[in-house]
N, C-alpha and C positions, 0 to 999 in steps of 0.2 A: 134196657127196654124203656121206651118213652112212657111217661105217666099216662093214666087213663084220660086226663084232661089236657094232654099235650096239644099245644097250639103252635104249629110251625110259623104262623104269621106273627107270633110274638118274638121279635128279633132277639131279645135278651135270653128268652127261654130256649130258642133254637140254638143260639151260640153256646149256651151252657151245656145243652145236651150233646152237641158235637164235641166240645172240649172234653166232656166226661168220657165219651166213647174213645177219644184219643188216649186219655190217661189209662183206661182199662187195657187198650191195645198196646201200650208201651211205646207207641210211636213218638219219637222226639223226646223221650224222657232221659235226661241226664247224659246226653252224648258228650264226649270230651270237648267237641267244638262249642257246645252250648255252655260248658263250664269255663272254657278259656275266654269266650266272647259272649257272656250272658246277655239276655234281653234287658234293656232299661227303658222304661216308658218316657216318652218325650211328647211335647205338644205340637211342635213345629215340624213341617215336612223337610226343613233344612236344618242341619245340626252343625255346630261348630266344634272343633276340637283342636287342642294345642299339641303339636309334635315337638318334643324335646329330644334332639338327636344324640347328644353325647353328654354324659355327666362330667362336667369340668368345673364343679363348684370349688374344688381345692379345699384348703383349710383356712379358717378365718384368721385375720391378723389381730394382734393385740395392740391396744392403744396405750401409749405412754401416759403417765400421770400429767394432767394439764394439757395433754395434746388433743388433736382433733381426729375424729374417725377417718380412717383411710377410705378413699373412694374405691369401690369394687366394680369392675366391669366383667360381666359373665362372658366366658368364652364359648358358651353353649350356642348352638344354632337352634333357635326357637321360631316356629312359625305357626300361624293359625290357618286351618283348612276349613272349608265349608263343603259339606257333602249332602246330597239330596237323597231322601229315602226312596227306595224302589218299591214297586207295587205289584207283588204277586196277586193276581186278581182273575178268577175264573168263575164261570157259571155253567150249570147243566140244566137242560130242559126236563121238567117233571111232566110226565104224560097225563093226559086228561083222566085216564082210568084211575091212576093213583090219587088224583085230586078228588074224584068222586068217592072213592073208597074212604078217603079221609073224612068225608062228611057223612058217612054211613052211621045209622043209629045203632048198628051192631058193634059193640066195643072191640070184639076180636078183629073185625075187618078194619075198623078205623085205627086200631093200634098197629096192625100189620102195615098199613100205609105209613104210619108215623115212623115205624122201624125202617121202612124202605127209604124215607126221606133222610133220616139220621145217617143211615149207612152211606147214602150218596154224598151227604155232607162230609162224612168222615173221609171219603176218598178225595174230595176237593181239598179238605183241610190238610190231609197227608201230603198231597202234591204241593200245597202252599208251603208247608213246613219244610219239605225237601228243597224247594227253591231257595229258601233262606239258608238252610243247612249247607247247600252246595256253595253258596256265596261264601259262607264261613270257611269251609274246607279249602276252597280255591285260594282265598286270601291267606290262610295259614300255610299252605303248601307251596304257593308260587309267589306270594307277595302281591297278588292282584287277582281280579276276576273280571270276566267279560259277560255282558248281558245282551241278548238279542231280543228286541221288543217285538210286539205283535205287528207293528207296522214295517218291520224289516230293518229299522235303524239299530245301531249297536253302540254300546258304551263300554269303555274299559276304565276301571277304577284301580289305581295302583298305589301302593304304599312303599315307603322308602326303606325296605329291608335291604341291608348292605349286600352288594353282589357277592362278596366273599362269604356270605352266610348260606350260599347254595353250592354244595360241593359233591364230588364223586370221588370215592377213595381210589387209590392207584390199583389196588387189588379188590375186585368185586367180591361181595359176600357169598356169591354162589360158589366161589372157590373155597370150599369148607376146609381144605387142607392148609391153605396159605394165608387167607384173609386175616388181618390183624384187627379183629372187631374191638377188642378191649382197647388197643392203642388208638383206634379211630375215635371211639366214643369219648374216651378221656380227653383227647385233643379237642374235640368239638365242644365238650363241656367247658374246657379251659378257654376256648375262643370266646364264648359268651362272657365268661368272667373277665377276660382281658378287655373286651369291647364295652361292656356295660356295667361291670363291677358286681355282677351276680352270676353264680355258677348255674349251668344247665342242670335242673333238678327233676325234670319230667321228660320221659322218652316215650314217644308214641309210634306205634307201627301196627300192621295187621298180623294175623296169626301165621300167614305164609312166610312173611319176613322173619317173624320170631323163630320159626322152625330153623332158619338158616343160622340164627344166633346159637340156639342150644345144640345144634349139630356141629358147630365150629370146633375144629381140632384144638386150636389154641385155648379156647374156653374150657374144653373138657380136660385138657392137660393141667390148667391152673386149678380147676376144681379137684382133680385127682391129687395134686400136690397138697391141697388143703384138707385132704381126707374126705372129699365129697364127690365120689365118682357115681353120679346118679344117672339112671336110664334116661329120664327127662328132667333136667335141672329145673328148679323152680325160679320164678322171677326174683325172689328175694336172694337166692344163692348167687345168681348171676349179677344182681345189682351190687353185691359186695365187691365185685371186681372193678367197678367204675368209681368215679369220684363221689364221695359223700353218699353212697348208696341211693341213687336217684329212684324215683318212682317210675316203674315200667308199666305203661298202659297199652294193653293189647286190645284193639278195637276192630271188629269186623262188620260194623254197620254199613249199610248201603241200600240200594234199591234195584229192583228189576224193572226194565222198561222195554218190552218186546216191540212196542210201536215206534219207539225212538222219536216221539213227537214233542219232546219238551221244548218250550220256548226259551229255556235257560241254556246258555252255551258255556260250558265249563272250560277250564284250561286244558284238561286231558280227558280222554275217554275212560281211563282207569278201569278197564274191564278186568274182572277177577279171573284168576286162573281156573280153567275147567268149566266156566259158565259164561258163555258169550252174552247172556242177558243180564248178568249181575254186575253192577258197578259198585265198588267199595269206595267209601269216602277216603280212606287211606289206601292208596293202591299198593300192590305188591312192589317191594323195593324202595318205598319211601319211608324215611325215618325223620320224624319231627321232634326236635329237641327244643324245649322252652325253659325259661326260668320258672319260678313260682308264678302263678297266675296273677298275683298281686304283689307289687314291689313298693315298699315304703308307703303302703296305703293306697296306691294307684293301680288300677286295672291295666294289664298289658293290652287288653282288647275288650270291646263290648259290641253289642248290637242294639242301637237305638230302635225302639219300637213305637211307631206313631199312630195317629188317628186315621180312620177311614170314614167316609161318608156313607150313611145308610138311610134308606127311604123311611119317612114317617107318614107318608101319604102320597097321593098322585103328583102333588106339586111341591113337596117339601122334603127336606133331608136334614140330618143332624150328624155331627161327628161323634164317633165312639172309639174307644181305645181298641186297636186291632190286636189279634185277628178277630174278625167278626163274620157272622153268617146272616143271611136274610133271604126271604122269599120275595120275588118280584113278579107282579102281575101286569101284563100288558092290557090296558083298559079297552083296547080295540079288538085284538085277536083273542084275548083271555088266555093266552099262553102263559104258563108259569115257569119261572126259572129259579133255581137254587144257586145262590152266589156265596162265595167265600173269599175274603180279601184281607190283605195285610199291607202295612207300610213299614219297611224295615231295611236296614243296611248294616253290614259289619264294619268295624273300624279296628285297625291295628294302631293302638295308641302309643305303644313303645315298640317300633319296628325292629330295633336291635335285639329284642328279647326272643327272636325266632331264628332257628337254624334248621335247615332242611338238607338232608343227604339223600342222594339217589345211589343205592348200594347194589343194584343189579342191572 
């Protein structure tokens, strides 16, 4: 609940209140995508990053006594990319009655109006976070994401994930009697090791796909062989069947959108089974395998988070680190709008660290 002296015109206080409400509501807290590609604050709207495609360092050469160092020429393909931050930015009209209540001398009435404003801000902030989260998941699961802007223009941002890192097994996992899930996963883990020198150590899927795993006849037979015939095998038990016991991450996060009015256009509709309005970030039948999220001290992905401009008066503005909320007053109509804005974009810094299987 907002403090008794809550002032929504105080931009910093308003932003802090809305952020606090999001933390309480658990929205956006520690999703796998935000762990894989965490936010990093930047000052510029354009960010540079270096893509190193293949580790071909080899082994260093010894120099003979009195000799000269050997000239080394890297066989890596290295290039610099520039990517511009994208701007999830929306506002909602605050009606005149709410604004009058906010000015009431009765603290119960004024606090109620403050709660209403923070609640509306939480909705805008949640939509804002989801726009960024959707960019992350589309990049992770398809190697690219598409954005449709409010003026109708579109942009596609693609990363160089190798084409053979997107696969479909010869026997789909819905065939619980015949699908070789253990063989599939072990081969895909090894593919990452062969291509980048690091084994696939993290496996991500939703609970519907996980159900196919623990109902698989081959997996149950192996568990029985090891004396572990469980009604519902645990993740740890099944992980022992794969290479180096990877971490299995089951995630059912998503969102409901009955109006289908999002300005963000993802790669897939990803509708969940049994709920036409629920979109899961990891759709049924998708399996994302990654290396550790940090390799030799380098992140495999991140999400630069930049500054947004907020008003400091009728004719002035200042940059603040996003995301940020503010109240905007039209000096002529006296209409009041509540705005929430960010400047962010995900990057796959080591594209070869990602492997995606479509198993249904």
